[in-house]
C-alpha positions in Angstrom: 34.9 20.5 4.7 35.7 22.9 6.7 35.1 25.3 4.3 32.2 24.0 3.4 30.6 24.0 6.6 31.6 27.7 6.9 29.3 28.4 3.6 26.2 27.9 5.6 24.5 31.2 6.2 21.3 33.0 7.6 19.9 33.1 3.8 20.4 29.2 3.3 18.4 28.7 6.8 15.6 30.5 5.2 15.5 28.6 1.7 15.5 25.2 3.8 12.8 26.7 6.0 11.1 27.7 3.3 11.4 24.3 1.4 10.7 21.9 4.4 7.9 23.6 6.5 5.3 23.3 4.2 2.5 25.1 6.3 4.9 27.7 7.1 4.9 31.3 5.4 2.0 33.4 3.4 2.6 30.6 0.7 2.0 27.7 3.5 -1.6 27.3 1.8 -0.2 26.8 -2.2 2.7 24.4 -0.8 0.0 22.4 1.1 -2.2 22.0 -2.0 0.8 21.1 -4.1 1.9 18.5 -1.5 -1.6 16.9 -1.7 -2.3 16.8 -5.4 1.8 15.6 -6.3 1.2 12.7 -3.3 -2.4 11.4 -4.3 -0.9 11.3 -8.1 2.4 9.6 -7.3 0.1 7.3 -5.3 -2.1 6.4 -8.1 1.1 6.0 -10.5 2.9 3.8 -7.8 -0.2 1.7 -7.2 -0.8 1.3 -11.0 3.0 0.7 -11.6 3.2 -2.2 -9.1 -0.3 -3.6 -10.6 0.8 -3.8 -14.0 4.6 -5.0 -12.8 6.1 -1.8 -14.6 9.2 -0.6 -13.3 9.4 2.3 -14.9 6.1 3.7 -13.9 7.3 2.9 -10.7 10.3 5.0 -11.2 7.6 7.7 -12.5 6.0 7.7 -9.0 9.0 8.0 -7.1 10.2 11.1 -9.1 6.8 12.7 -8.4 6.1 11.8 -4.8 6.4 14.7 -2.2 7.1 12.7 0.8 11.0 13.2 1.1 9.9 16.9 2.1 8.1 16.3 5.4 10.8 13.6 6.5 14.1 15.4 6.1 11.6 18.8 7.3 11.7 16.3 10.7 14.8 16.2 10.6 15.6 19.7 10.4 12.9 20.6 13.1 14.8 18.0 15.6 18.4 19.9 14.7 16.7 23.1 15.6 14.9 21.7 18.9 11.5 23.0 17.3 8.9 20.5 18.7 6.2 22.4 16.7 7.5 21.8 13.8 8.4 18.3 14.4 5.1 17.2 15.1 4.0 18.9 11.6 5.8 17.2 9.9 5.7 13.8 11.5 2.0 14.1 11.7 2.0 15.0 7.6 4.4 12.1 7.1 2.0 9.7 8.7 -1.2 11.6 7.1 0.4 11.0 3.7 1.9 7.6 4.1 -2.1 6.5 5.4 -3.4 8.2 2.1 -0.9 6.4 -0.2 -2.0 3.0 1.3 -5.4 3.9 0.8 -5.2 4.8 -2.6 -3.2 1.2 -3.0 -6.0 -0.4 -1.4 -8.9 1.4 -3.7 -7.0 0.5 -7.0 -6.2 -3.1 -5.5 -10.2 -3.9 -5.2 -10.9 -2.4 -8.9 -8.3 -5.1 -10.0 -9.7 -8.7 -10.1 -6.4 -10.4 -9.6 -5.2 -10.6 -6.2 -1.6 -8.3 -6.1 1.1 -10.7 -4.4 4.7 -11.6 -4.1 3.6 -14.7 -5.7 2.7 -13.1 -8.7 4.1 -9.7 -9.0 7.8 -8.8 -9.0 6.9 -5.2 -8.0 5.4 -6.6 -4.8 7.7 -9.1 -4.1 11.0 -7.2 -4.1 9.5 -5.1 -1.4 8.2 -7.3 1.2 11.1 -8.6 2.5 13.5 -6.1 3.3 17.2 -6.6 4.7 20.0 -4.8 6.3 21.5 -3.7 3.0 17.9 -1.5 2.6 18.8 0.3 5.8 22.6 0.7 4.6 21.0 2.0 1.1 18.6 4.3 3.2 21.4 5.9 5.5 23.4 7.0 2.5 20.4 8.2 0.5 19.3 9.6 3.4 23.4 11.6 3.8 22.9 12.6 0.0 19.2 14.2 0.3 20.5 16.1 3.6 23.9 17.2 1.7 21.7 18.6 -1.3 19.7 20.6 1.2 22.2 22.2 2.7 24.5 22.7 -0.2 22.5 24.4 -2.7 24.6 24.3 -5.7 24.4 20.4 -5.9 20.3 20.3 -5.7 20.1 18.7 -9.1 21.1 15.4 -7.6 17.8 15.2 -5.8 16.1 13.6 -8.6 18.5 10.7 -8.2 17.8 10.4 -4.4 14.1 10.3 -5.3 14.5 7.2 -7.4 17.4 5.8 -5.0 15.0 6.0 -1.9 11.8 3.9 -1.8 8.8 6.0 -0.1 5.6 5.9 -2.0 6.0 2.0 -3.3 6.0 0.4 -0.3 3.1 1.9 1.2 1.2 1.2 -2.1 2.5 -2.4 -1.9 0.8 -2.2 1.6 -2.5 -1.0 0.1 -2.5 -3.6 -2.5 -1.7 -6.6 -0.2 -3.7 -5.8 2.5 -6.8 -5.6 0.0 -5.4 -9.0 -1.2 -5.7 -10.8 2.3 -1.6 -10.8 3.4 -0.8 -8.9 6.0 2.3 -10.8 6.3 3.6 -9.0 3.0 1.9 -5.9 3.9 4.1 -5.4 7.1 7.2 -6.4 5.2 6.4 -3.5 2.8 5.7 -1.3 5.9 8.7 -2.1 7.3 10.9 -1.1 3.9 9.0 2.3 4.4 9.8 3.1 8.4 13.0 1.9 7.3 13.9 4.2 5.0 12.1 7.2 7.1 13.9 6.4 10.1 17.4 6.3 8.1 16.6 9.6 6.4 15.9 11.3 9.9 18.9 10.1 11.7 21.1 10.7 8.9 19.8 13.8 8.2 20.0 15.0 11.7 23.7 14.1 11.6 24.7 15.9 8.4 22.8 19.1 9.6 24.3 18.8 13.0 27.8 18.7 11.4 27.0 21.8 9.6 26.4 24.9 11.9 22.8 24.8 11.1 21.8 26.0 14.6 24.4 28.9 14.6 23.2 29.8 11.3 19.3 29.7 12.4 20.7 32.0 15.9 22.0 34.6 13.4 18.6 34.7 11.3 16.7 35.6 14.1 14.8 31.7 14.5 14.1 31.0 17.4 16.3 27.4 18.5 15.1 25.3 21.7 17.8 23.2 23.9 19.0 20.2 21.9 18.9 17.2 24.6 21.3 14.2 24.2 18.1 11.9 24.9 16.8 13.3 21.5 19.7 12.2 19.4 19.8 8.9 21.6 16.2 8.2 20.9 16.5 9.0 17.2 19.6 6.6 16.7 17.7 3.8 18.9 14.6 3.5 16.7 17.2 2.6 13.5 19.0 0.1 15.5 15.6 -1.4 16.9 14.5 -1.4 13.3 17.9 -3.3 12.1 16.7 -6.2 14.6 14.0 -7.5 12.0 16.2 -6.7 8.8 19.3 -8.4 10.4 17.1 -11.5 11.0 15.6 -11.2 6.9 19.0 -10.5 5.9 19.9 -13.9 7.6 16.9 -16.0 6.9 17.4 -15.1 3.1 21.0 -16.2 3.1 20.4 -19.3 5.3 17.5 -20.1 2.1 19.9 -19.2 -0.2 22.3 -21.8 0.7 20.4 -24.3 1.2 18.5 -24.2 -2.6 22.2 -24.1 -3.8 22.6 -27.4 -1.9 19.4 -28.9 -2.6 19.7 -28.1 -6.8 22.2 -31.2 -7.6 20.1 -33.4 -5.7 16.9 -32.5 -7.6 18.8 -31.9 -11.1 20.3 -35.5 -10.9 16.8 -37.2 -9.7 14.9 -35.7 -12.9 17.8 -35.9 -15.3 17.8 -39.9 -14.1 14.2 -39.9 -15.1 14.9 -37.8 -18.3 13.4 -34.5 -17.0 14.8 -31.1 -16.1 14.5 -29.0 -12.9 13.2 -25.5 -14.3 13.4 -24.0 -10.5 14.2 -24.6 -7.0 12.9 -22.3 -4.3 12.5 -22.6 -0.2 9.6 -20.1 0.9 8.0 -20.6 4.5 9.8 -23.9 5.5 8.7 -26.0 2.1 11.1 -27.1 -0.9 9.3 -25.9 -4.0 10.7 -27.7 -7.4 9.6 -27.3 -10.6 10.3 -29.9 -13.5 9.5 -30.2 -17.2 9.5 -33.3 -19.2 7.8 -36.1 -20.8 5.7 -38.9 -19.3 6.3 -40.6 -17.5 7.1 -38.5 -14.1 10.0 -38.8 -12.0 9.0 -40.8 -9.0 8.9 -38.3 -5.9 9.8 -41.1 -3.5 13.2 -41.4 -5.1 13.8 -37.7 -4.5 13.0 -38.0 -0.8 15.4 -40.7 -0.5 17.9 -38.6 -1.9 17.0 -36.1 0.2 17.3 -37.6 3.3 20.4 -39.1 2.6 21.9 -35.9 1.9 20.7 -34.9 5.4 17.4 -32.9 4.4 15.1 -35.3 5.9 13.4 -32.6 8.0 12.3 -30.8 5.3 9.0 -30.9 3.3 9.3 -31.1 -0.1 6.3 -30.6 -3.2 7.1 -31.0 -6.7 5.4 -29.6 -9.7 5.2 -31.2 -12.7 4.9 -29.8 -16.2 4.4 -31.9 -19.4 6.2 -30.7 -22.6 3.7 -31.6 -25.0 1.8 -29.0 -26.9 -1.6 -30.0 -28.9 -2.9 -27.2 -31.1 -6.7 -26.3 -30.9 -7.9 -25.0 -34.0 -10.6 -22.3 -34.4 -14.2 -23.5 -35.4 -15.4 -22.1 -38.7 -18.7 -21.3 -39.1 -20.6 -22.8 -42.0 -22.0 -20.6 -44.6 
């Protein structure tokens, strides 16, 4: 590790500054136009991918998305105590995020079907973030910062882009807001904020471990005083975000455990009537049970008694009966 740390030079600092500070240097306008074109295109791709529920399309949007650059740039500027670039990169992240949300909202308007977690797997996977999303984001941030410092492993950056979810959650925010589901939009926004905070925090740590500040000084770059309260604030943001994520994970685990306990009861109830339970879920404090079979339908009162006897008397339940009959609908042929 020590030998690797000593490889950071003034040339590396120049390379990182040129890559992360989008508006800096003589090519600033060119880099800015590239950023916005790629961002809008990635937003369109991500939103369309979510709408059609295509994982491959969403992954394509992750590779194209340029939001990782200003996020890492914020961490780089924090390490150098460069307040101006912290504000520029942070502002760019906010402006970019707002743009993606707007694109998602507009594409949602064009789709007559409301895009919600209930009918779309891409949305469902991004509206209930948990603590492991934070863990993954922290690890991904380390890889991204390491690849930034070590130009010889920059070929890992496409993998980092796929691993971290930045544009797709924002597209989900716009789509679910348009569909009238602010609670789901909040969940997707929390996932985005989690990823941003984790990347900035881990990038700051990695860049501090490497002699980035010393190398910047030798390159003639102005380096400010890095105060401890800045680092405490960065860590504090991550800890604050971890609270709702822990709560979400705990709730998911408890719901999963509840469903596992209820499944044998519902299956036995359905089997006694010659029916089959195809799905049991627990959302928003209510059990939802889907059963398939032939008439007559099982008595829901018997299920209520079975649940009460098992100690689930305080949990409401709803049953959807799906009959297995199939009837042909012939095509009417017009008379010649």
